[in-house]
N, C-alpha and C positions, 0 to 999 in steps of 0.2 A: 333518591330515598334518603330518608331522615338518618341523621348520625346520631349516636349516643357515645356517653363517654364507657368505656369498660372497667366496671367496677369503680375502685378507687383512683385508678390510672388517669392520664390526659390522652390516652390512645382512644382514637375513634373507631367505632364499629357499627355496623349496618342494624338499623332498627329490627330488621327481620334477619333470619336465617333458614336455610334450608335444611330440614329433616329428611333423611335418608333411610326411614326406617322401613318404607317400603319399596325399595331400591331393588330387592332381591327379586321381585315377581318381573323385573324390567330386562330387557334384552340390552346390551351395551350399547347399541345406537339409541333406543328409549332412553337410557340413563344419561346418554351425552344431550339429548335434546332437553332432558329436564335440567341438567345441570348450566346449560348454556342458557335457558330461561331465565333462569335464577340469577345468572352472572350478567346477562343484558340488563336486568331489572336492579343492578347495583346491589345485589344479594350475593356477598363474595363471602359468607361465612356458612361453613357447613358442620351441621351435627348429627353425631352417629353414636352407637353403642356396638359393644362389641357380641351383644345378644342379638341385635337386629337379624331377623333371617338366618339365626344360628351361624352367623358370621359372613353369610353372603351377599349381605347389602353392602358390607365395605368391601368385598371383593369384586363386586361389579363395579363400584366406584372406584376403585383403584384402577381397575382396567379399562374403565370409560376417560378417567383422566389422562391415562397414557397416552390416549389416541385425539385428545384433543388439542387445540391451540391456546392450551393455557399452561401456565408455569406454577409448579408447587407453591411459590410465592404470592401467587396472584390469589390465593386462597387462604383463609384461616379455619383450619380444619380442628375441629374439635370431636372427642369420642368419649363414649363412658364405659366404665368397668365396674364389677363388684356384685353381680348376679350371677350365681349359678342356677339356671333355670331349673325349678322343679325340686331345688334341694336346699338353699339356704342363699343368703346374703354373704359376702365375705370380702372383709377391708383387711384382710390380713396383707403382710409385706409381700409375702410370696406370690399372693393371688393379684395384686396390684402391679408387681413387675411383670409377671407373666402375662398378664392381659395387656400391657401396653404393647410387650414385644409381638403380641399376636396382632393387635390391631395395626401395627407398623407393617408387620410383613402380609396383611390381607390387603392394606391402601398401598402398599409398594412405595413408601414414603420413608423417610429418616426421621421424622419427628412431629410431634402434635403440638399446635398452638395451644390446645389447653387439653387437660385431663379432668372429666368430671366422675364423681364417686356415684354411682347409681344405687340410690334407696339406701336407707340407715341399715347397717349392720348392728344388730342389737350387743353383738360381743366385740365391736370395735374398740381397740385401744389407739387413743390419740398418738401417742408415742410412736405406736409401730407405724402408724398413717405416715407421721411425719418423717421417720427414717425413709421410708418409700418414696414419699416426695422429693427429699434432699437428694437421694441417687438418681431418680429420673431428672430432676433439674441439672445436676451437676454432670450428668452424662449427655445433655443436650436433647434430649426425647421429649421432654414436656417444657413448655415455657410458663404455662400458667394454669390454676387449679381452680376446682369448684366441686359443687355437691349437687344433690338432686332430691328433692323431697324431704330437704331437711326442716325441723321447725328452730326457732331461734334459739333454743336452749341447746340443741345437737350443734348448730353450726358455731355457737359461742364456744361449746366444748373443745371441738376440732380445731378451732381458729386458735385456741389458748397454747395449742403443743406446736403449731405451724411458725416456720422462718419467712413462710409466705403470706401473703394474703389471699384469701379465698376471693375468687372474682364473681362467680355466680351462683346462684340457686335455682334449679329447675322446678316450675310449680306448676300444676294444672290451672288454668285462668282463661274465661272467655264468657262469652254471654250465657253459658249455661253451665257455668262452673264458676261461680261469683262469690264463694265462701270468704274469701280474703278480705272483700269489701263490705260483703253482708254485716260481719262481726261489727265493724265500726259504726255503721249506721243504724245499728240495734243495740247499741250500748247500753248497759242497765234496763233491758227488758227480758221478758222470760220467755219469749217465743223462739223456735228454732233457729233462725238466722243470728241469733244473740249468742250462740255458741261457737266460741273461739277454737277452731279446730286446726288453726295454724300457728299458733303461738306467737300471733302478730307480727307473723314474719315480715309483711309487707311494710310496716312501720317500721321495722328493725331494720330492713334493708335500704330504707330512706335515711335512716338516722348513721348508717354506717356505710354507705356508698357500696353496696351490692346490687349487681346488675341481676334482677328476676329474669329468668328465662322461661316463657310460658309455653307449654306443650299441649298438643291435643285442644289447640285453642279452639277449634269449630265443631268440637264433639260434644256430645252429651253423654252424661254417667261416665262410666268407665269403657270406653272403646265402642258403646252402642251404636255409634255412628253420627254424621254429620246433621246439624240442624238445619243446614241451609238447604232449601228448596224440599225440606221435609214436611209432608201433609201434617205430621203432627204437631208441628209449631205455625198454625197459620198466621196469629197475631204478630209475632216476631217477625216471619218471613212478609208479610205485609209491608211492616215498618222497615225493614231492609230494604225493601225494594223501592219505598216511596224516597228513602234516602239516596239508592243508586239511581234514581232517576234523576233526583236534583244535582248530583255531582257527576253525572254522566260515567258511572263506573259499574260495575259488578256486585253484587253482595258479599262476594268475598270481602273485597277492597273495604266495603264498610262494617262488616265484622271485625277485620284487621284496624280499622282507624278507631274502632270504640276501645280496643285495647290499649293501643298506643297514646290515646287521648289522656289516659291516666298519668299523673304527672309523676310517679315512680320512673318513668323512662324506661319501661319494660322492655325487652326484648322478644318478640314474637318469633316461635318456629314454626314455618311453614312446613306441613308434613304431606304435602299434594306432590305427585309425580306427574300431576297433568300441567303441561308448559302453559296454557290458558287460564289455568285456575290461580298457577304461581305469578303471572305477570297481573291478573287481575288483584290479587292480594297485595303485592307490591305496591301497587297504587294508593292501597291505603296510608301509606306512611305521609303521603303529601295531601291528605285529608284532616284537617282539623274541626271536630264535629264542636257544635255549640253545646255549652251545658246541659240546655234542654233537650237538643237530638240525644246526647248522650244518656240522660236519663229516661227519657221516652224508649229507647232500646231497652235499657234495664227492666223497665217496667213491662215491656211488651215480651220480655222472655221469661215472665212468671214472677218475678221479684214485687215487693211491695214495700211501701214506706210507711213508718207510723203515722 
């Protein structure tokens, strides 16, 4: 498994993490199989959120972990808080502290390696967030911090109040969600891909050594489904299959390799609970696509160059 530096630190983390959003649908034994498949593929980084499955995903994960031959210290465990489903986003100190306590209780652990704020709260006060982060770090409940779906200005605003460096920003990115790079390649043009929807965050991340974590990397649209083996994307799947045959892997590995080929050294979140898909995706970290192969996939996904 390819290793990358976490944020601005010298700490190594795997280029892939296991996202457990769908773990609420699994039995304890099934969850154990998924976790073990990831761990055996050198994916020891876990990503969660307090709203996944209404909290059940974290409960299933915690129960599964207790029954496995893994120690808490064997895993880097990250979760997110900040969404009250159907009501509001909430970065108040009270909500953040309560959110972390709930996560720890459901998972049956004493601390999080990282806490990520889940989608920007329009009413957030950077100083109030800073108080929450300081309290969580001083208590030993959280080691590192990050955000999700922030643009560069929002990230900079929050960072200005913190005593800690933000390590992560989670953003959707993959072959069917390429806006972060379309903008750069369509600079000074009047077509739709030239519109900057992300505040140039990818360039910001590279300049300031922030790790971009990519979510729903094999999805198209907003959770419409996966593009892999989807008859709606014949050209893309033909190109994925051609390269899968060349590298003797599955399509998941090639779709993952496409993300990891980017020099920003992003960390891809693997959201599957299928052990075979997890193992195949992990193989993508060992593949370095050529420039032409990378662009061939980009074009096969329906993108175009000037």
